[in-house]
Phi, psi and omega in degrees: 000141180294152179291130180284135178271156167259145180226130172239156178237117174283131187232025180286152180054221177248022183125170187273351177278137183302330184257015183305321183294342181267354180297138184299339181258008182250134176283114184294345178264006187299327183294348176250020187235124175297323179302318179298309183292328176297319178297318179295312182297321179291326176296318178293321179292321178298329178274000176070028175302153174293318189200159162252153188225129176246103171292159182203150170224144186263056178169162175277105185276340177296142182243157178273060180223112000288165184303134181100344183292320187298322182290348178267354187264134174274356183272049184232340183226113182211176181257155176295130193292322182290326174298315181295315182293329176296321176293319180292334178301326181280345184255000180226170182229341184231326189296136175292151185233105187242136178219153177279142167213136186279141173276351183277321185237036170224173172245149183304321182296321176305308185294315180301318182289315183294312182287328173298321179291318177298323179295322176296312182299326185264357181073034175095038184238013186270152174213145180249121173271113186276122176223162166250146180277133186239351188262148176295329179302320179288318178303318182295338179276354183228036170077017180239149177276333178215161182285161181296144180302145189308308182297320180291321178303314184284329174297315177297318182297318181299316178291322179304312182297319179297321179293316179299314178300319178297319178294324178293342176271007185302321184246133169291161182298329182251029185281347187239081179290333180049052187273106181294324184295318182267346183079014182259112181280317178220160179267112184298338178288346184249018173245129187240133178263125188290311182053051179279130173228114182223191182293321186253338187222146171230108188226118181281309189079188000281172177288140182267031174228137182295170181304140178300140177301335179254022180094306167195156176303152178293141178256128182238147181214150184228002182286142179248000175286166179302318181294319178294319180293329177295318177296317180297314183299323183277334193229326196287147170265331181222140173236128171269132183233164183229041176290147183252356177215161187297319181297317178296319179297317180295319180295315179297316181301311182296318181298311183291320178297324177295319178296324177299314179297319179294335178277003177087019180245163175278135182306327181289349180286353178236127180262123178261121188232093177297149177276135176226145174244101182270138170247112194247136175217162176298332174231163178297323179297320179294320178297319179295323178298319178298318179297312182294325180300312180292319180300325181292343181269359180271117175286148183305320180298318181292317179300317180293327178294328176297318180291323177300315182295331182272323191232005182098184185277109177249018186292344180281350183263152178295134185298328181263012175267177181292158179280121180275179172302141181296145177255115178052058182295141181279325177234105190296319183295320179292318178301317180298315181294319181292319179296318179298317179293317181299319179287323178294321184264002181056050184269145170276172175301319179297317177301318184290318181290330174295319179297313181295319180296332182286329183218013180054037176095351178280166181289129180271134173234129181233120179167190178281166176307318179298316180294319178298313182290325175306315182289319178300315180297320180298321180293319180292316180296328180277003183057051172246353182197150170256353181170196185215148171260110184279111180262078187303138183294315182222133184245145004272357193299322183280335172293318180292319180292326176296315180295325183276333187248316186272316183303317177301326177290321174299316180294321180300326180271001180075024183264349184209150183299154172262343176203159177290141175249358181219164175254356181248156177296321177300321178293318178303320184279353180071031182260144181282162179301144179289159176271136173277142178295347181261003179068029184245166183299140179250344172224155180300144179246000000 
């Protein structure tokens, strides 16, 4: 039997293409509308996706460089993700609900409580995407002139995750009998006080939310630096990656799986899901038309600002000249991958910003359902992926077309489920219950 893939759908903004909001079939006000996100989430659930994913930054990171670019960007007004996912929990029944929260400008108790509550509300479908904040825009919103140094951010993040996991272990799965006859609401022997004292945090606990229905919320991570991969290897259930070619994907996959084993875990306990932005058509020409239509809606200022945000200020270089070394890159791992691709493909700065604007740095796929699935299958067979994070170009239309056109082809080949077999996100991913640090039950038996 073919290896089953995992599938997630990124649903931030109105899609990953810079010009998605200008598409004639897209509501430009959708990013502020529950109705819009409900339609997207239901499309993913109808297609039996494992999860929907809301990336987040706690500030407007887009810059007005070059001048005029910011006013062309739809990535400026959005909703807080946990509030939105809590609403979507009531409008869906199976789809996993994953959102980003920063370890730089939160406290562990906040995160443990919020995601524990979302897991309760959704019946075991919550996931936390672990990030560190890197932009000055975010720093300025929290009393800092610049963001925390890279090494310190990740050192804090590693301790942060351990504290959150510890707080999620506060209650055993059977700690709350709620026995009216005896008057005993909980068993004090099954409540654990963390008493964490570390370099960055001092947290007593216990958490004031009962044990997660799935043992604990799913942990997701997306960093490709050594520090980020170390956190992923020790903790993550899912990793989002951004390789642009099969060899890079295979190398990253092997490296991270080896790190997982070195951390004392089984490699299959972590799902690696590269991001892809598919443009799908009944014919390859139709798919190309969809790609070209959106690209034609990107103004030059906006396209150049996308490249600036990924690799630093390259405005002093000729747009049709070669891509130079990045100047002061904000996200080093993404800058490294983009530069390698630009040199491999002999891309100009203009070529590169068009590429980034089309999928916000994720791998672009253009073709028929068969061609898209051929490539997805090749990556899984080559051990470059366990599944994919679909970064739809325009929402909700591209989420719906993926479900209607690509998912049936995946199912026909035995690569993806035809129906849900679990009600929890952990169950969708085929992951076993987590271990409690106290050696006690983590899910009801």
